[in-house]
C-alpha positions in Angstrom: 0.1 -3.0 2.7 2.1 -6.0 3.9 3.9 -6.2 0.6 4.6 -2.4 0.5 5.6 -1.8 4.1 6.9 -5.2 5.2 8.1 -7.1 2.1 10.2 -9.6 4.1 6.9 -10.9 5.7 5.2 -11.3 2.3 5.5 -15.1 2.3 3.8 -15.3 5.6 0.7 -13.2 4.9 -1.8 -16.0 5.5 -0.2 -17.0 8.8 0.1 -13.4 10.0 -3.6 -12.8 9.2 -4.6 -15.8 11.1 -2.5 -14.8 14.1 -3.9 -11.3 14.2 -7.5 -12.6 13.8 -7.0 -15.1 16.7 -5.4 -12.4 18.8 -8.4 -10.1 18.3 -10.8 -13.0 19.1 -9.0 -13.9 22.3 -8.9 -10.3 23.5 -12.6 -10.0 22.8 -13.5 -13.3 24.5 -11.7 -12.0 27.7 -12.8 -8.4 27.5 -9.2 -7.2 27.2 -7.7 -4.2 25.5 -4.1 -3.8 24.5 -2.2 -0.5 24.2 -3.2 0.1 20.6 -6.9 -0.5 21.5 -6.6 2.1 24.2 -5.1 4.6 21.8 -7.8 3.9 19.2 -10.7 4.2 21.7 -9.2 7.4 23.2 -8.8 9.0 19.8 -12.5 8.1 18.9 -13.8 9.3 22.3 -12.2 12.7 21.7 -14.4 13.0 18.6 -17.5 12.8 20.7 -19.2 16.1 21.5 -18.1 17.4 24.9 -15.5 14.8 25.6 -12.5 16.6 24.1 -13.5 19.9 25.9 -14.2 18.1 29.1 -10.7 16.6 29.1 -8.8 19.5 27.5 -10.1 22.0 30.1 -8.3 20.1 32.8 -4.8 20.8 31.4 -3.1 24.1 30.6 -0.1 22.4 29.0 0.8 19.0 27.8 4.5 18.0 27.8 5.5 15.3 25.4 8.8 13.6 26.0 10.5 12.1 22.9 7.9 13.6 20.5 10.0 12.3 17.6 8.7 8.8 18.6 5.0 9.9 18.5 3.0 7.9 16.1 0.1 9.3 14.0 -2.7 8.2 16.3 -0.9 9.7 19.4 -0.4 12.9 17.5 -4.1 12.9 16.6 -4.9 12.6 20.3 -2.6 15.4 21.2 -4.1 17.7 18.6 -7.6 17.0 19.9 -6.6 17.9 23.4 
């Protein structure tokens, strides 16, 4: 994927993998989540029986500002709501 989507980073694949691995380990050691983790967990939680309905019933409408900047996981969350 690195070669296909980010060819200019291709020569640094090993270093990037190490950085991402260490970043994940440091987050886990400190019980921290970043924004992407929150999106992933929210998307997964909405797949659990009752969770999606329990959240979705609280809202009649969802307004999305700058929808053109919505990424696939954010769109997935919105569809599930």
